[in-house]
PAGUVO-354274 format. One record per atom (N, C-alpha, C, O): residue number from 0; atom name; x, y, z. Coordinates in steps of 0.05 Angstrom, whole numbers, padded with zeros to 5 digits, always signed. Each point is the difference from the previous one (the first is absolute). Example, Ala and Ser with C-alpha at 12.3 -4.5 7.8 and 13.67 -1.06 7.14 Angstrom:
num; atomo; u; v; w
0; N; +00264; -00114; +00156
0; CA; -00018; +00024; +00000
0; C; +00018; +00024; +00000
0; O; +00021; +00000; +00013
1; N; -00028; +00021; -00027
1; CA; +00016; +00024; +00001
1; C; -00015; +00022; +00014
1; O; +00010; +00022; +00004
end
This chain:
num; atomo; u; v; w
0; N; -02370; +01095; -01322
0; CA; -00011; +00016; -00024
0; C; +00014; +00022; -00001
0; O; +00019; +00002; -00017
1; N; -00027; +00022; +00038
1; CA; +00007; +00023; +00002
1; C; +00037; +00000; +00007
1; O; +00016; +00018; -00004
2; N; -00014; -00042; +00014
2; CA; +00034; -00001; -00001
2; C; +00014; -00003; -00025
2; O; +00018; +00015; -00009
3; N; -00027; -00038; -00002
3; CA; +00006; +00006; -00017
3; C; +00002; +00019; -00027
3; O; +00016; -00001; -00018
4; N; -00034; +00013; +00021
4; CA; -00001; +00025; -00024
4; C; +00020; +00021; +00013
4; O; +00015; +00014; -00015
5; N; -00014; -00010; +00050
5; CA; +00019; +00017; +00008
5; C; +00024; -00008; -00007
5; O; +00016; +00017; -00010
6; N; -00008; -00043; +00012
6; CA; +00023; -00013; -00017
6; C; +00015; +00008; -00025
6; O; +00021; +00012; -00006
7; N; -00043; -00023; -00009
7; CA; +00015; +00005; -00029
7; C; -00001; +00035; -00005
7; O; +00019; +00011; -00011
8; N; -00037; +00000; +00018
8; CA; +00005; +00029; +00005
8; C; +00025; +00010; +00005
8; O; +00013; +00014; -00016
9; N; -00004; -00024; +00043
9; CA; +00022; +00007; +00008
9; C; +00027; -00018; -00009
9; O; +00022; -00001; +00011
10; N; -00028; -00010; -00030
10; CA; +00025; -00002; -00018
10; C; +00005; +00003; -00021
10; O; +00022; -00005; -00011
11; N; -00051; +00019; -00002
11; CA; -00002; +00013; -00021
11; C; +00016; +00026; +00003
11; O; +00019; +00007; -00014
12; N; -00030; +00008; +00039
12; CA; +00013; +00025; +00003
12; C; +00031; +00003; +00001
12; O; +00015; +00018; -00006
13; N; -00010; -00045; +00017
13; CA; +00033; +00004; +00016
13; C; +00014; -00014; -00023
13; O; +00022; +00012; +00000
14; N; -00022; -00036; -00026
14; CA; +00006; +00006; -00026
14; C; +00002; +00022; -00015
14; O; +00022; +00008; -00007
15; N; -00044; +00006; +00001
15; CA; +00008; +00029; -00015
15; C; +00003; +00022; +00011
15; O; +00006; +00020; -00014
16; N; -00010; -00018; +00041
16; CA; +00033; +00019; +00012
16; C; +00029; -00005; -00002
16; O; +00017; +00018; -00001
17; N; -00012; -00044; -00001
17; CA; +00024; -00012; -00004
17; C; +00004; +00000; -00024
17; O; +00025; -00001; -00004
18; N; -00035; +00002; -00013
18; CA; +00001; -00002; -00031
18; C; +00009; +00033; +00002
18; O; +00023; +00004; -00007
19; N; -00036; +00015; +00013
19; CA; +00005; +00024; +00000
19; C; +00022; +00012; +00009
19; O; +00006; +00023; -00008
20; N; +00012; -00040; +00029
20; CA; +00025; +00011; +00005
20; C; +00021; -00009; -00017
20; O; +00020; +00014; -00004
21; N; -00021; -00035; -00007
21; CA; +00025; -00004; -00026
21; C; +00006; +00022; -00018
21; O; +00023; -00002; -00009
22; N; -00038; +00024; +00001
22; CA; +00002; +00007; -00021
22; C; -00017; -00002; -00019
22; O; -00021; -00012; +00004
23; N; +00024; +00021; -00026
23; CA; -00005; +00003; -00031
23; C; +00009; -00028; -00013
23; O; +00024; -00007; +00005
24; N; -00036; -00006; -00017
24; CA; +00006; -00031; -00013
24; C; +00024; +00020; -00017
24; O; -00002; +00024; -00006
25; N; +00029; -00047; -00001
25; CA; +00011; +00012; -00017
25; C; +00031; +00018; +00018
25; O; +00024; +00000; -00007
26; N; -00037; +00012; +00030
26; CA; +00017; +00014; +00013
26; C; +00031; -00017; +00011
26; O; +00003; -00023; -00008
27; N; +00018; +00035; +00025
27; CA; +00012; -00019; +00001
27; C; -00003; +00005; +00028
27; O; -00001; +00024; +00008
28; N; +00001; -00048; +00010
28; CA; -00011; -00011; +00026
28; C; +00032; +00001; +00012
28; O; +00019; -00008; -00014
29; N; -00013; +00021; +00045
29; CA; +00024; -00003; +00013
29; C; -00009; -00034; +00017
29; O; -00021; -00008; +00011
30; N; +00051; -00007; -00016
30; CA; +00003; -00019; +00018
30; C; +00022; -00004; +00016
30; O; +00020; +00012; -00006
31; N; -00021; -00031; +00030
31; CA; +00031; +00001; +00018
31; C; +00020; -00012; -00011
31; O; -00002; -00024; -00007
32; N; +00022; +00037; +00005
32; CA; +00028; -00019; -00004
32; C; +00009; -00010; +00017
32; O; +00006; +00009; +00022
33; N; -00004; -00036; -00033
33; CA; +00012; -00029; +00015
33; C; +00033; -00016; -00018
33; O; +00005; -00017; -00017
34; N; +00011; +00038; +00035
34; CA; +00022; -00022; -00014
34; C; +00004; -00023; +00004
34; O; +00020; -00012; -00008
35; N; -00047; -00002; +00027
35; CA; +00009; -00034; -00010
35; C; -00024; -00009; -00025
35; O; +00001; -00022; -00011
36; N; -00018; +00038; +00007
36; CA; -00007; -00004; -00029
36; C; +00008; -00010; -00015
36; O; -00006; +00009; -00022
37; N; +00020; -00028; +00023
37; CA; +00020; -00008; -00038
37; C; -00008; +00022; -00026
37; O; +00012; +00018; -00012
38; N; -00040; -00030; +00011
38; CA; -00013; +00019; -00035
38; C; +00001; +00025; +00012
38; O; +00013; +00013; -00016
39; N; -00021; +00003; +00038
39; CA; +00013; +00032; -00012
39; C; +00018; -00001; -00003
39; O; +00010; +00010; -00020
40; N; +00005; -00023; +00040
40; CA; +00039; +00001; -00003
40; C; +00009; +00000; -00038
40; O; +00013; +00012; -00015
41; N; -00027; -00029; +00015
41; CA; +00009; -00009; -00026
41; C; -00009; +00018; -00023
41; O; +00009; +00001; -00023
42; N; -00033; +00014; +00038
42; CA; -00010; +00020; -00030
42; C; +00015; +00026; +00009
42; O; +00010; +00012; -00019
43; N; -00008; -00005; +00038
43; CA; +00015; +00023; +00006
43; C; +00030; -00004; -00007
43; O; +00010; +00022; +00005
44; N; +00007; -00036; -00011
44; CA; +00032; -00008; -00009
44; C; -00012; -00002; -00027
44; O; +00007; +00020; -00013
45; N; -00025; -00037; -00002
45; CA; -00003; +00005; -00027
45; C; -00001; +00026; -00015
45; O; +00008; -00001; -00023
46; N; -00016; +00026; +00035
46; CA; -00005; +00030; -00001
46; C; +00018; +00009; -00003
46; O; +00004; +00014; -00020
47; N; +00014; -00019; +00041
47; CA; +00021; +00014; +00012
47; C; +00019; -00010; -00017
47; O; +00019; +00016; -00002
48; N; -00016; -00037; -00012
48; CA; +00020; -00009; -00024
48; C; -00003; +00016; -00022
48; O; +00021; +00005; -00011
49; N; -00043; +00004; +00000
49; CA; -00002; +00022; -00018
49; C; -00001; +00032; +00002
49; O; +00010; +00015; -00016
50; N; -00024; -00008; +00041
50; CA; +00003; +00029; +00012
50; C; +00021; +00009; +00003
50; O; +00006; +00023; -00006
51; N; +00012; -00041; +00020
51; CA; +00030; +00009; +00002
51; C; +00014; +00017; -00024
51; O; +00004; +00024; +00001
52; N; +00001; -00042; -00019
52; CA; +00004; +00003; -00017
52; C; -00007; +00013; -00029
52; O; +00012; -00001; -00021
53; N; -00038; +00014; +00031
53; CA; -00014; +00016; -00016
53; C; +00004; +00016; +00004
53; O; +00007; +00015; -00019
54; N; -00007; -00002; +00056
54; CA; -00002; +00028; +00011
54; C; +00035; +00002; -00014
54; O; +00005; +00014; -00020
55; N; +00009; -00025; +00030
55; CA; +00032; +00004; -00010
55; C; -00003; +00007; -00027
55; O; +00007; +00023; -00005
56; N; -00015; -00036; -00014
56; CA; +00005; +00016; -00037
56; C; -00015; +00016; +00000
56; O; +00004; +00018; -00017
57; N; -00026; -00016; +00033
57; CA; -00021; +00034; -00002
57; C; +00021; +00020; +00015
57; O; -00010; +00023; -00004
58; N; +00032; -00020; +00017
58; CA; +00019; +00012; +00022
58; C; -00017; +00014; +00025
58; O; +00002; +00022; +00011
59; N; -00019; -00046; -00008
59; CA; -00027; +00010; +00023
59; C; +00031; -00002; +00021
59; O; +00011; +00021; +00008
60; N; -00003; -00042; -00003
60; CA; +00020; -00005; +00025
60; C; +00028; -00012; -00021
60; O; +00003; -00008; -00024
61; N; +00015; +00013; +00048
61; CA; +00027; +00000; -00002
61; C; +00005; -00034; -00016
61; O; -00017; -00015; +00010
62; N; +00033; +00000; -00031
62; CA; +00013; -00019; +00000
62; C; +00020; -00016; +00025
62; O; +00024; +00006; +00002
63; N; -00040; -00030; +00017
63; CA; +00019; -00014; +00022
63; C; -00021; -00021; +00002
63; O; -00017; -00010; -00014
64; N; +00028; +00006; +00044
64; CA; -00013; -00031; -00004
64; C; -00026; +00011; +00025
64; O; +00003; +00010; +00022
65; N; -00020; -00015; -00033
65; CA; -00023; +00010; +00016
65; C; -00019; -00022; +00008
65; O; -00008; -00016; -00017
66; N; -00001; +00013; +00046
66; CA; -00011; -00026; +00013
66; C; -00023; +00021; +00011
66; O; +00001; +00024; +00001
67; N; -00020; -00042; +00005
67; CA; -00028; +00016; +00012
67; C; +00007; -00010; +00030
67; O; +00008; -00022; +00006
68; N; -00015; +00050; +00015
68; CA; +00000; -00001; +00027
68; C; -00028; +00005; +00014
68; O; -00002; +00000; +00025
69; N; -00016; +00005; -00041
69; CA; -00022; +00000; +00014
69; C; -00022; -00005; -00020
69; O; +00005; +00005; -00024
70; N; -00032; -00016; +00034
70; CA; -00020; +00002; -00016
70; C; -00020; +00025; +00014
70; O; -00003; -00001; +00024
71; N; -00011; +00023; -00038
71; CA; -00013; +00009; +00009
71; C; -00034; +00004; -00004
71; O; -00017; +00014; +00011
72; N; +00019; -00037; -00038
72; CA; -00036; +00002; +00004
72; C; +00003; -00029; -00030
72; O; +00017; -00005; -00018
73; N; -00041; -00004; +00026
73; CA; -00011; -00014; -00027
73; C; -00025; -00005; -00005
73; O; -00014; -00011; +00016
74; N; +00007; +00019; -00037
74; CA; -00021; -00008; -00005
74; C; -00015; -00006; -00021
74; O; +00008; +00008; -00022
75; N; -00033; -00024; +00023
75; CA; -00005; -00019; -00032
75; C; -00028; +00018; -00004
75; O; -00014; +00014; +00014
76; N; +00014; -00024; -00041
76; CA; -00021; -00001; -00021
76; C; -00011; -00016; -00018
76; O; +00012; -00006; -00021
77; N; -00035; -00004; +00026
77; CA; -00014; -00022; -00006
77; C; -00005; +00005; -00034
77; O; -00017; +00018; -00003
78; N; +00023; -00025; -00012
78; CA; +00006; -00003; -00035
78; C; -00011; -00026; -00005
78; O; -00011; -00016; +00015
79; N; +00018; +00016; -00046
79; CA; +00011; -00030; -00001
79; C; +00023; -00020; +00003
79; O; +00018; -00012; -00013
80; N; -00030; +00015; +00038
80; CA; +00037; -00001; +00019
80; C; -00002; +00008; +00016
80; O; -00022; +00006; +00010
81; N; +00052; +00002; +00005
81; CA; -00002; +00027; +00024
81; C; +00023; +00018; -00011
81; O; +00016; -00011; -00016
82; N; -00013; +00034; +00022
82; CA; +00016; +00015; -00003
82; C; +00008; +00007; +00025
82; O; -00017; +00006; +00017
83; N; +00041; -00005; -00010
83; CA; +00021; +00000; +00030
83; C; +00006; +00029; -00005
83; O; +00008; +00008; -00022
84; N; -00011; +00010; +00044
84; CA; +00017; +00021; -00004
84; C; +00014; +00011; +00016
84; O; -00012; +00017; +00013
85; N; +00043; -00023; -00007
85; CA; +00015; +00000; +00024
85; C; +00013; +00031; +00002
85; O; +00010; +00014; -00018
86; N; -00011; -00009; +00041
86; CA; +00029; +00032; +00003
86; C; +00016; -00014; +00018
86; O; -00006; -00015; +00018
87; N; +00032; +00024; -00028
87; CA; +00015; -00022; +00012
87; C; +00020; +00019; +00012
87; O; +00006; +00015; -00019
88; N; +00009; -00007; +00041
88; CA; +00031; +00008; -00001
88; C; +00016; -00012; -00006
88; O; +00001; -00024; +00006
89; N; +00022; +00039; -00023
89; CA; +00020; -00020; -00011
89; C; +00032; +00021; +00008
89; O; +00000; +00025; -00004
90; N; +00018; -00036; +00011
90; CA; +00026; +00013; +00003
90; C; +00023; -00009; -00007
90; O; +00006; -00024; +00004
91; N; +00012; +00044; -00016
91; CA; +00023; -00020; -00017
91; C; +00027; -00006; +00020
91; O; +00022; -00003; -00010
92; N; -00028; +00002; +00036
92; CA; +00018; -00008; +00014
92; C; +00021; +00029; +00003
92; O; +00016; -00003; +00018
93; N; -00012; +00023; -00029
93; CA; +00013; +00029; -00007
93; C; -00015; +00015; +00020
93; O; +00015; +00017; +00010
94; N; -00036; -00016; -00003
94; CA; -00018; +00012; +00015
94; C; -00021; +00009; -00018
94; O; -00018; +00008; +00015
95; N; +00012; -00004; -00039
95; CA; -00016; +00009; -00014
95; C; -00024; -00017; +00011
95; O; +00001; -00024; +00007
96; N; -00020; +00038; -00006
96; CA; -00037; -00016; -00003
96; C; -00021; +00011; -00028
96; O; -00001; +00019; -00015
97; N; -00011; -00039; +00021
97; CA; -00020; +00013; -00021
97; C; -00026; -00025; -00001
97; O; +00003; -00024; +00004
98; N; -00030; +00040; -00010
98; CA; -00015; -00017; +00005
98; C; -00019; -00008; -00020
98; O; -00019; +00015; +00000
99; N; +00019; -00038; -00022
99; CA; -00006; -00010; -00016
99; C; -00034; -00011; +00003
99; O; -00009; -00016; +00017
100; N; -00006; +00028; -00038
100; CA; -00034; -00014; +00004
100; C; +00007; -00010; -00024
100; O; +00017; +00010; -00014
101; N; -00032; -00034; +00008
101; CA; +00004; -00018; -00023
101; C; -00024; -00012; +00007
101; O; -00012; +00002; +00022
102; N; +00000; -00021; -00052
102; CA; -00023; -00015; -00007
102; C; +00007; -00021; -00008
102; O; +00009; +00003; -00022
103; N; -00009; -00028; +00032
103; CA; -00001; -00023; -00016
103; C; -00029; -00020; +00000
103; O; -00019; -00005; +00016
104; N; +00024; +00001; -00034
104; CA; -00030; -00025; -00012
104; C; +00003; -00026; +00000
104; O; +00017; -00010; -00015
105; N; -00035; -00007; +00032
105; CA; -00002; -00026; -00004
105; C; -00026; -00009; -00007
105; O; -00021; +00002; +00012
106; N; +00026; -00015; -00039
106; CA; -00025; -00013; -00011
106; C; -00009; -00026; +00022
106; O; +00009; -00011; +00020
107; N; -00035; +00008; -00040
107; CA; -00014; -00029; +00020
107; C; +00025; -00024; -00002
107; O; +00005; -00013; +00020
108; N; +00003; +00010; -00032
108; CA; +00020; -00021; -00004
108; C; +00023; +00001; +00010
108; O; +00018; -00015; -00009
109; N; -00010; +00035; +00034
109; CA; +00021; +00014; +00011
109; C; +00020; +00001; -00009
109; O; +00020; -00010; +00009
110; N; -00022; +00027; -00037
110; CA; +00026; +00013; -00017
110; C; +00003; +00030; +00010
110; O; -00018; +00017; +00000
111; N; +00047; -00013; +00011
111; CA; +00001; +00036; -00001
111; C; +00006; +00012; -00023
111; O; +00010; -00014; -00018
112; N; -00013; +00037; +00015
112; CA; +00009; +00016; -00015
112; C; -00001; +00035; +00006
112; O; -00020; +00014; +00005
113; N; +00043; -00006; -00006
113; CA; +00007; +00031; +00007
113; C; -00027; +00020; -00012
113; O; -00012; -00004; -00021
114; N; +00008; +00024; +00037
114; CA; -00018; +00022; -00009
114; C; +00006; +00024; +00000
114; O; -00006; +00018; -00015
115; N; +00020; -00017; +00033
115; CA; +00012; +00037; -00004
115; C; +00011; -00001; +00019
115; O; +00006; -00020; +00014
116; N; +00003; +00058; -00007
116; CA; +00015; +00002; +00020
116; C; +00006; +00028; +00006
116; O; -00002; +00015; -00020
117; N; +00010; -00002; +00046
117; CA; +00003; +00021; +00005
117; C; +00020; +00005; +00027
117; O; +00002; -00014; +00020
118; N; +00017; +00045; -00027
118; CA; +00016; -00003; +00024
118; C; -00015; +00018; +00014
118; O; -00006; +00018; -00015
119; N; -00003; -00014; +00040
119; CA; -00007; +00024; +00019
119; C; +00023; +00009; +00012
119; O; -00001; +00018; +00016
end
């Protein structure tokens, strides 16, 4: 019986400690970038389709053919669906480089929408 009580206490303490390291509910939590994860790649590309033209229109980057060269960071936020925040290095092929940070929302049915962007 003592073993069972000790086991339950160890599991509860481990669970609550793990919960505390995840951050405050509603915060963005980092996840690993995996270029083989088709869903993440799709979400990233969906966001780039809006973020790059918006950054050009706002004069934040020069007009040109911009492509992503590196994903610096991906974070998720659980809402009624998921927010995915990407930090992506882009290049125009002429040597200009910029870092775009943008958020893509995916609802519970898998529909995506562009939320926001910034150029760093």
